[in-house]
N, C-alpha and C positions, 0 to 999 in steps of 0.2 A: 468153425470159421465165422459163422454169424455172431457167436458170442464175443469173439475178439474184436470184431468191427464195432459192435454196440459199446463194448467197454472203451474203445478208443474215442468214440464220439462223445461219450459221457465225460471222459477225462478232458478233452479239448474244451467242451462247454464249461466245465468246472474252472479251467484256467481263465477262460474269458470272463467269467463272473467274478472270480476272486483276484484277478490281476489289478495292477495299479492303474486305475482309469477304466474306461469302457470302450468297447469297439462296436461300431454300427455296421452290421453286415448287410448285404443286399437282401431285400425282402424275399426274393425268389431263390436266393442262393446261386444265381447264375453268373454273378460277377459282371453284369453289364454296365456298371457305373451308375445305376439309377439312384443309389444312396452314396456309398463310399466303398471303394475297393482298396484294400491294404495289401501291398506286396512286400513281404518281408524277405530280406536277404540273410544269408548265414552270418553276416558281419554287422547286423543291426538288431535293435530291440524296439518294440512299440512303446510310445509314450502315451500318457493319459489324454493329451490333447489331440491324438491321432497322428502325430509326427513320429519320426524315428530317431534313434540315438545310436551312434556307432559303438561297437564293442570297445570297452576300455575307456569310454568317454563319460564325462559328467554333463548332463543336459538339464536345462530348466524344465520344470513340470508344466509350465504354462499358466500357473495360478498366481505368479508374482512372488512366491516365497519358498516353495519346495523345489528340490533338485532330485534328479534321477540318475542312476548309473546302469550301464549295460554290461553284462557278463556273457561271454561266449556260450552258446547253447540255450540261452533264455529267449523266450518269445517276447516277454514283457520286461521293461526296465524296472529295477527296484527303486522305489521313490520314498523319500522322507514323508512323514505324515504330520507336518507342523500345521496347526490351526492358523490360517491366515487371518490377520486382523485388517481392519479398514485402513487405508493409506493416510487418511486424514481428510479434512474438509477440502472442498473444491478450491477455495481460496485460502491462502495462509499469509501471515505477516512475519513469521519467523519459524525456525525449525521446531520451536516448542509447540506449534500447531499441528505438526506432522507426527506420524507414528512409524514403527518399524525402522528407525534409523534414517528415515528420509530427510532430505533437506528442502528448504523453501527456496525455489528458484524464481527469479524475476526476469522481466524483459530487459534487454540492454539498450533500448532506445526510447524509453518513456519513464515517467515518474509514477507508474501505477503503484498503488499502495498495497496490492496483494499479488502474491505469486502462486505457484503450484507446487504441491508436494511431489518430489521426484527422488528416485533412488540415487545415492551419491555416485558421482563419476570421478574416478581417480585421474589425475593428470600428472605428467612429468614436470611441468612448470606452471605455476599459477599465473593467471593473467591480471592485468591492471584495469580497474574500473573506476569511474567517477560516480559517486553516489549522488542522490538527489539532494542530500544535505550539503553538498559541496566538498566532500571528503574523498580523497583517493584511497582505494583499498585493493588488496590482492585476494584472489580466490580462483578456484577452478571454474566456477560458474558464478554469475551474479547472485548473491545471497541477501541482498537488501535492495530497496527501491533504487534503481540505477539509471542515470541520465545517459551515459555513453560508455563505450569501451575506451581505454586510455586514461591518462591522468587528467585531473580537473584543471581547467585553465585558470589564469589569474583572476582573482575576485574582481568583479566589475560593480562599482557603486552606481546607485540610481536614486532618483527622487520620484519616479513614476514608472509604470509599466512601459510607457512609450520610450523610455531610455534604455530598454533591454531588447535583446534579440526576440524575434517573433515567438520562439519556443519557450521563452523565459517569462517569469513574473518578478516584480520587485517585492522582496520580502524584508520586513523591518524588524529590528529587535524590540522587545517589550520593555517599556519603562525608560526609553531614551528618545524624547521628542525632538531633540536638536541634532540628530545624526541621520545620515542617509541609510537607505536600504541596500541590499545586494541583489544582483540578478542571479536567479537560479531556476532550474527546470520547474515547470508548472506542477504543483502538488495535486495529486488525486487522493481524495479522502472519502470515506463512506459517510461521515457526518461532520458538520462544521461546528465551530465553537464561537462563543461571543467574545468580542474584544471591545475595549473602550478606547476610541481613537483620541489623538491629542487635541482634536477640535471639540471633544465632549460628546461625540455621537457614538452610539453603540452600533457595531456592525458585525457581520459573521464572516469567517474565513476558516480554512482548514486548520486544525490544531497545529501549533508550532510553525505556522506560516502566515503571520499577520501581513496584510497587503497595504496597510496605511501606517503612517507614524502613529504609534500606539502607546497609550499611557499605561494601561494595565490589561491583564487577562480578565475576562468577565465583563458583564454589562456595566456601563457607567452608572454611578449612584445618582439617583434623582432626588437630591436633597439640596437645600439652599446653600449650605456651606460645604463645598467640596474641596477646600484648600487644605494644605498641610503647612503648619507653622514652621518656620525656620528657627533653629535654636538661637535665642538671643536677638531676634530681629522681628519686626512686625510682619504679619502674614502677607500683607499686600505691598511690602516695600519695593519700590522701583517698578511697579506694575505698568505694562504697556502692551498694546496690541502688536503682534508681529507684522511683518511687511505684507503678508497675505491676508491679514485681518481674520485669521482662523483660530488663533489661540491667544491667551493672555499669559505673558511671560515677564520675567524681570530682566535686568541688564545682562545677567550671565546666561540667559536662555532657559532658565528653569521654568516649568509650567506652573502658573498660579491659578487659583480658582477664578471662574468666569466673572464673578461679581467684583473682583478686584479691578477690573478695567471698565472704562466708559467709552462711549463712541461706537458701540457695536452697531452694525447694519441690521435692523430688524424689519426691513421692508419685504414682506413675504411675496409681493408681486414680482420681485426680481429672481425668485427661485424657478429654475428651468429644469432641474433634475427630477427623476421619478421616485426619489427616496421618500419614504413616509415621514411626515413632520414629527419632530420629537414631542413627547408628552412632558410638559413642563409643570412644575409646582405652581400653586396660586401666586399671582403677582409676577410670574416669570413668563418670558416669551422665547420662541425660537429665533436665534439670530441667523444671519445669512452669510455664508463664506463663499465668495466667488459667485457661482450661480446655483448653489445648493445649500442645504441646511447646515448650520453650525451648531454650537452648543446652546443650551438654555441659559438665558441671562436675565437679571432683574430688568423689568420694563423701564425702570428709572435710569438704567445704565445705557439705554439705546441712544444712538446719535440722532440728531434732528434730521 
């Protein structure tokens, strides 16, 4: 009799050690709940995470990638032994940043530039979302920076952020100084990029979201001759200051080099903004546009 009891104890301990997962038993064996009491019914099996799985069912192992199944008469569920990989970075910009077939899921009420890697969720019908780029798209969950649920509204033109709703900013195209911007959700970016504004000043904004009339991506060139010759026409033909005295244009609205125009306001005492003055080449000075700095212009082209 003693031999059979000892054999049974050894067998049970062997099952506990070799089963799928581990079981923490009470330190004193008394089952007083001081650590964990596991009560198994004939119709369940024990899972590695301490839970139970019904006979005939398939249950998650609790590690995010393995599954377990329970057969009648088993104490422990049989589990797959897949080596679980990391789900991906805490923040993602697309599904390419995630692993194990996860998708990059974004908030539905902001223009955050990063989402989180999550397991795909099937849906019977895809929903409609408005992306932060102003495009309407369909998906089970938002898979790109998303402004709101539902289709995007009609594009709203603007010439400053004040012309947009409080949650929007005015974003301009690059290389078109005579066109308005469009209102869209405020862009969130990890790093900004340099842009050359149409008034000749270099400023920084989120990539793909210039917030001023913009001549080109990248810093403005600090050279005396920044103009581009028109085919078959003098470079400064028809030059004039625009109504706001912020840029030099011709009659068709094309931007010309600052030195093509005269009459610039170069009185630095009228600058009220906190922007750093531009660094100008020798013989050039910073002009004033409104109450802030404008482009560098030849000192001889300043107004009296």
